[in-house]
N, C-alpha and C positions, 0 to 999 in steps of 0.2 A: 472343525472349522473349514469352510470352503476357501480355497486359495484365492478365488475371485473377490472375496471380501477384504483382502489385504489392503486394497486401494482406499477403502473407507475407514481403515483403522487410524488412530492418532499416531503421531510420531513417537510419543512415549510408549504406546502399546507395541509399535513395530520394533522398537529397540528392545523391549522386554521379550518379544518373540525371538529376536536374534539371540539374546542371552540364553533363553531356554531351549534353543535349537528347534523351535516349532516350524520355522521356515528360515530362508536365507535372504540376504540382500539380492542375490541373483534371481530368486523367486519373485521378490517384490518388484524388481525392475521390469521383468517380463510382464507382470500383471499391469503395471503402469503403462508400459508401451502399448500393450493390447488395448487398454482403455483409451489411451490417447488416440490411437488409430481409429477407434470406433466413434468417439465423442468429440474430439477436437474439431473436425470439419464443421460441426454444427455451430461452434461459437468462435473459432479462430483465436483461442487464447494463447496458444504456443506457436512459435514461428520457426526458427532454425533449431536443428537437433544435432546432438553429438552422440548418436546411438552406439556406434561401435566402441568408442572410448568409454562410454558409460557401462557397456557390458563388460569390458575388460576390467574396469574399476570395481564393478559389482562382484566379479569372480575373485578378485584380490581381497575385497572386504569379506566375502563369504569364508575365505581361508583364514583370515585374521580372527573372525568370530569363532571358527572351529578350533583355533589354537588358543582361544581365550585371551587374545591380545588386540582388542579393538584399538583403532588408530586414534579415536577421539570421540567426543560426545555425540557426534552426528554420523558415526561410521555406518555406511551402507544406505543412507537415506537419499533417494533421488530428489533433486530440487530444480526449480525453475529460477532463472536469473533475468531480471528486467532488461529489456533490450536497449536501455540507456547505459548499461554497466558492462565494461569490457570483460570479455572472457577469452583467455588464451586459446587460440586455435579454433574458436567457434565464432561464426558470423555475428557481428554486432552492427546493426544498421542505424540505430537511433530513429528509425522510422523515416529516414530521409534518403531519397534516391541516390545522392552522392555516395552513400556508404553501402550500396547493394552488395559489394564484394569485399567489404572491410572485415578482415580476419585479424584481430589484435594479436600481438606477440607477447602480451602479458595480461595478467588478470588485474582488475580493480582490486586494491588491497582488501576490501571486504570479501570479495569472491575468493581471494587467496586464503583468507582466514577460514572460510567455509570449507574449502578443500582440505586445509590442514586439520580441520575437525572431523574429516571423513565423509563429508557430504559429496554426493555424486552429481555434478552439473550435467543435467540431462537435456535441457531445452532452454530457449530464450522465451520471454513472455512479451506480449504485444504492448505498444505504447502509442500515444499521439506523436505526431512528428516533433522530434526533439523535446518531447515531454510537455508541450504547450497545450494545455486544455484538459477538461474533464471528460473527454470522449476519446477512447483509445482507437483511433482511426488514422491511418496514414497512407501515403501513396505507394509504399513498398508492400505492405502485407494486407491492406484493407482494414476492415473494422472487426473489433471484438464484440460479440453479442453477449448479453446477460444469460447465464444458464437458466434463470427462471422464465425468461422470454427472450429468445435470440434476436428479436427485432429491436430490442431496447438496449440502451447503453450499459456497459459494464463499469463505467466510470474511468477516470484517468488521473494521473498518468500511469498508475500501476494497475490498469484494468485487466491486462492479460494475466497477471499474477492472481488477482482476486477471482477471476472467472475460472482459472485452472484449479484453484483451491476449492471453490464452491462445487465444481463438478468432480472433485476427488481424482483429478488427473495426477497430482503430485502432493506429497504431504506438507512441503514447505516451499515458500517462494520469497524472493527478495523484493524490496520496494524502495522508494525514496519519496520525500515529501517536501515541497516548498509551500504550496497553498492548500494542501489537502490531498496530495497525490497518493498517499497511503490510505488515508481515512475515508475519503469519498468512495472509492471502489470497494473497500472492505465493507462499508455500510450497505451498499446497494447490491452486493453479492452475498451477504450473510456470512462474512468471515471476520477475522480479527486483524486489525492493522495498528501498528504502534509507531508513533513519532517520538523518538527518544529526545531527552534534553540534548542541546546542540553539542555538548562536550562528551557525550557518552560513547558514540560510535564514530570513530575517526573517518573524516571525509577529505582525504588529502588531494582530491582532484577538483574540489570546489573552486570555481574561478575566482571568487572573492573570499579569501580564506577567513576573514574576520566577520563575515555575515552569518547571522544565526538562522536565516530563514530556510536554508536548504539543508536537509539532513538525510541520512540513509537509515533504513530500518527493516524489521522483519514483518512478514505476513504469514498467518497460519490459520488453522481452523478452531483453535482453542487457546485459552490463555497459557496453559502449561506448555503447549507446543511452541507458542510464540516466545515465551521466556527461555525455553531451551535454546532456541535459535539466537535470541538476543545475547545470551551469555557467551555464545561462540563468536559473535562479531564485535562485541564491545571492546574498547581499549584505545590505547594511545598511538599516535603517529606524529613524528616530529614535523611532518609537512602539513599538518593541520593545526594551526595555532589555537584552535578552540578545544582540541581534545585534551582530556585530563590526564596528565602524565604522572603526577606525584601522589594523588590520592588513591587509596585502595578501591576496589570495585564496589560500587553501590548496590550490586546485585547479589552479593554473597548471602545476605540475609533479608529476603523479602518477607515482611511480616505477615503472619496469619491474622488478618484483622477481623475482629468480631463486628458484624454489621451494627450492633447496638452502640458502638462507640464512634461511629463514623458521622462526621459533620458534613452534610451535603448542601452545597449551593445549587440552585436551579436557575437556568436561563433558557427560555424558549427561543431567543433570537439574538444572543450575543450582542446586546446593546443596541437593538433596533434593526438588525438585518432583516430583509423581507423573507417571510416563511409562509408557505401555503397553509391556509387554515386547517386542512385535514392533517397535515404533518404536525402542526401544533397540537391538535387533538390527540393524535397517536402518542406524541411525546408526553403529554400530561397524563395519559393512561399509564405510561411506564413509570412516571413519577409516583402515581397513586399506588403502583405495585411495590415500589421501593420504600416509600415514606414510612409505613408502619414498622419497618424493621431497623431503621437507623436512628441515631441519637438526635439528629436535627436534619430537617429538610425544608429549606426556606429559600426565597428568592435572593439572588445576589445581583448587585448592580454591575453589569459588564459593559457599561458605556465608559470606555477608558480613554476617549479622545479621538483624534483624527486617524482612526485605524485604516480606513480604506485608502486615503491619500498616501499614508506612509507606505502601505504595501505596494501601491502603484509605483512609487518612486524606487523602492528597494528592488522590486521585481524588474523594472525597466533598467535599472542600473546593472543588474546581473546579466540581463540579456545583451546589453551593450558590451559588457566585458567579454562575453562569450562569443557573440556573433556579429558585432558591428562590421568588422573588417571584411568578413565574407559576404555579408548582405550588401555592403557598399560595392564590392567588386562584381558580384553576380547575384542580384536580387531574384532572378528567375529560378534559382536553385532552392528557394525557400517558400514555404506556405505563408498564408496571410497572417496567421497568429504570430509567427516569428517576426515578420516585418512590422506588425503593429507594435509589438513590445520594443523593438529596436527604435522605431520612429518616436515612440513616447520618450524613450531615454534621450534621444538626440535633442528633443525640444525642451528638456529640463535644464535648469541652471544650477550653478554651485549653491546658490541660495536655497533652491528646492532641496538639494541633497542635505545641506546643513540642517534645514528645518526638519526633514524626515528623520534624521538620526537623533536630533534632540527630542523630537516628539516620541520616537520609539523608546527613548530612555524614560520619558515621563510615563508612557504607557506601562513599561515594566514596573516602575516604582509604585504606580497606582494599583496595578494588579497585585503586587506583593502586599500592599496595605489591605486590600480587600480580602486576600486569602488568609489574613491573620485569624479570621473567625471561622474558617472552613478548612477541611482536609482536601476536598475535591469539588469540582464544578461539573454538573451534568447538563447536557444540552443535546439537541438533535445534531446529526452529522451533516445531513443534506436538507435543503429547504423544500425540495420537490421529490415526487416519485420519479423513477427512471423514465426517460422519454426516448423516442426512436433515435437510433444511432445515426440516421441520415441528417439529424439536426445537430448543429454544432453545440448549441447551448440554449437555455430558455430565453425567449425574447422578453418576457416579463414574469414577475412573481408577485402574486397578491396585489395586482394593479400597479406595481412599480416596474418601470422599464429598466432593462439591464444596459448600462451605458458602454460596457466592454464585455468581451466574451467570457471572462473569468469572474465577473461580479457575483454570479450566483454561488460562488464558493466562499462567500464572506464568513459563513459559520466556521469554516476551517482555517482560512488564511489569517483571520484576525488572531487566532490562537498561535500562529507561527511567530508572531512578532516578539513574544517574550523570550523565545529560545527554550521554553520549558516543555515538559512532556505532555503528550496527548494520545489518547487511546480510543479506538472504536471497537465496540463489541456487538455481536448480534443481539437483537431484542425483538424477535418475532417479525411480523409483517405489517406493512402500512395499509392504508385504506384501499389500495389497488391490489393487494395481495403480494406485493413485492417486498423483499427484505427491508427491514428498518434497523438502522444502526444507531446505538446510543454512544454519543461522544462524551468522554470524560477527560477533563483537564486537571493536571496536578500542579503543585508548586514547582518553581524553577529548581532544577536539580533534585526534585522530590520523586525520582523514578521509582524507588523501592516502595514508597507509600502508595503511589498511584497503582503500581502493579498489584500490590496486596489488596487494595480496594477493588480493582478490576476483577480479581479472582473471586472475591466475596460476592460482588454483584452478579458475576457470571453464574455462580452456583445458585443464587436466588432465582435468577431469570430462567434457569434450566429446569426448575421445579414445575413450571407451568407451560404446557404446550403453546399457549398463546404468546408467551414471551421468550421461549427457547429459540435456539438457532434453527432457522428454517432450512429445509433441504429441497433442492429442485427436483422436479419430476423429470428424470433424464430421458425416459421414453418420449414424453411429451415434447421435450426440448428438441430431440432429433427429428421428430415428426414435424414440428413447427418449422424447423430449418428446411426440411425437405420440401415443404409446401410453398416456400417462398420462391418467387420467380426471379428475384434480383440477386441471386447468389453471385458473389464475386470470387472468381478463381484466382488464386495467388500465383506468383512466379514459383518455379520449383524451389523446394526447401533445400538449402545447403546443409549437408551433414559434415560437421567439422570444418575442415579447411577447403572444402569445395565439391565433394561428391554429392550427388542428388539422392535424397532419401527415398524410401520406397513409396511414399504417398505424397501427393500434392495437397497442401492444406487449403481449406476454403473458409471464408467467413461470410456470415449473412449480412 
């Protein structure tokens, strides 16, 4: 085996290689760092680096594996952490210029769990400013390009994580999801993204602790890798009132589900959201590939009520809680998406908020009733093929104008309202040759069933090159980036607490 092939191996395979002594965590890290230096400038997926600390941790991990005493289930795996998530001693900017020199003194609890499991935090992954929007572009680091075509979006807000995984820069990355921030970039970069039930992965830094719309979750290149990471980060935290403290882990026994017992509901538009006709056609082709193998595959009515208005209010409420005081004091420090959300919240009344929470409850109960006849619901993840990253969002979809910058994410944000789990897995390419992601919704707290179903469908799709996970042409990616004349040069990358790394990152 060529050591350069290590970067393309799954996390499961890498751990097996450590166990068998075929290679070491130190070997793997150097391969990843070399690949990052060569490929990251073309897509701008990774921002700040903790290279020397990562090397030191890789050496310690190598010694532990040599002694047969691995620290935890992720020992020696280099990972990327989303730049909205605090990392002790490593620059965390949130994509906002106010935080260009922000080096946290502690880890986000999820990041601390990953370190405890032996993961090596190697780099931060790019985001939209403060996570607002489906395009990972910000005034600190610039834009993240899609590895399949660097001039196009990688999605957001976990776009840097998705692009890094698609280009095999790192085996695992973190994400988070309010309106589709895990699922959208996973879909259009051809990787796996998982939005867990709101009580599964503790989120103790959520501004509104009782709101189910914002969750933390894993991103990976396969279902098995994603589940490995999910098991490491799930659990209780007393500062998150939603996290499950008394029940045993729902992930201990993920069922091996025979496809012929699976009852599948299908919806091409989640109750009437606009979807490009070609995306509908691609989706129905995937349905045709799945239908002969499952027990049932039939339409489900996903018109659950005033989903868009509910999301508008809940999202604006969370932005007011997080940013209103700062926006009011110095609006010039924030981009238009942040100000738009805060202003929406300011204009809303207590009656609006009461209606939204009551309607969200009705939506949950109606969803539960509809799911009595199904195990999962399958639908597209994104309504359009990726567009240029110079564009904030689509102006219209299938003749319908987008009234606000995030409306094109309705296929994902509508699913956030129940607090239940949602998964995106690769399913070939769309009509433009870009990755197509299949979104799968599960029952509320039905994570184990959804994960089992996702594994079964992944196995089915992998049998056919037309529906299997696509891989980017990396030589073409680098050449395309080099040909562009509007390359944005980033500020020097900070390594750890302030030293400049050996290369300045760029994004197209």
